[in-house]
C-alpha positions as CSV (number, residue, x, y, z in Angstrom):
1,M,-9.5,-11.9,-5.5
2,R,-8.6,-9.1,-7.9
3,C,-5.1,-7.6,-7.6
4,W,-3.6,-4.7,-9.4
5,K,0.1,-5.3,-10.0
6,L,2.2,-2.3,-10.5
7,R,4.6,-1.9,-13.4
8,A,7.8,0.1,-13.5
9,S,7.9,2.8,-16.2
10,A,10.9,4.7,-17.4
11,G,9.0,8.0,-17.8
12,K,8.9,10.7,-15.0
13,D,5.4,11.8,-16.0
14,L,3.7,9.2,-14.0
15,M,0.3,9.6,-12.4
16,P,0.1,9.0,-8.6
17,L,-1.3,5.6,-7.6
18,D,-5.0,5.5,-7.2
19,V,-5.1,4.4,-3.5
20,Q,-8.1,5.0,-1.3
21,I,-8.8,4.7,2.4
22,G,-9.5,1.1,3.3
23,D,-7.4,-0.4,0.6
24,I,-5.0,-3.2,1.5
25,V,-1.5,-3.0,0.0
26,R,1.2,-5.6,-0.2
27,T,4.7,-4.2,0.2
28,R,8.0,-5.5,-1.4
29,K,9.7,-5.9,1.9
30,P,8.0,-7.5,5.0
31,H,7.5,-5.5,8.2
32,A,9.7,-6.5,11.2
33,C,6.7,-8.6,12.5
34,G,6.7,-10.6,9.3
35,G,3.6,-9.2,7.7
36,D,3.6,-7.6,4.3
37,R,0.0,-6.4,4.1
38,W,-1.1,-3.0,5.3
39,R,-4.5,-1.1,5.4
40,V,-4.5,2.5,4.2
41,Y,-6.0,4.9,6.8
42,R,-4.9,8.3,5.4
43,V,-4.3,9.6,1.9
44,G,-2.7,12.8,0.9
45,A,0.9,14.0,0.4
46,D,1.7,11.3,3.1
47,I,0.1,7.9,3.2
48,G,-0.9,6.4,6.5
49,L,-0.7,2.6,6.8
50,R,-1.6,0.1,9.5
51,C,0.1,-3.3,9.6
52,L,-2.5,-6.1,9.5
53,S,-0.3,-8.4,11.5
54,C,0.8,-6.3,14.5
55,D,-1.5,-3.2,14.2
56,R,1.5,-0.8,14.0
57,R,0.8,2.6,12.3
58,I,3.3,4.3,10.0
59,M,3.2,7.4,7.8
60,L,5.2,7.4,4.5
61,P,5.7,10.2,2.0
62,R,3.7,9.3,-1.2
63,R,6.9,8.9,-3.3
64,K,8.4,6.4,-0.9
65,F,5.0,4.6,-0.6
66,E,4.7,4.2,-4.3
67,R,8.2,2.6,-4.5
68,A,7.4,0.2,-1.6
69,V,4.1,-1.1,-2.9
70,K,4.0,-4.4,-4.8
71,A,0.3,-4.7,-5.3
72,I,-3.0,-3.0,-4.3
73,L,-5.9,-5.1,-3.1
74,R,-9.2,-3.1,-2.9
75,G,-10.6,-3.1,0.6
76,D,-13.8,-5.0,-0.3
77,E,-12.0,-7.6,-2.3
78,A,-9.0,-8.3,0.0
79,G,-10.9,-10.6,2.4
80,G,-9.8,-11.4,5.9
81,G,-7.9,-8.9,8.0
């Protein structure tokens, strides 16, 4: 399983994360149901996520999403879920 880990940079001229519909992302904090893996279902100024544990849908502003993500697993490489 390939995983892209994110690194914190001091500069403000950062490129937005390359996230696509169908990607699985792992967040820094777990959801209330205990799951920390989400499937991306919408990409734009806001990112739409669906919890893989409880199927809850949320929308996050891109900036908040980029802070919350720990790792991006590509949809075809994530396996299960």
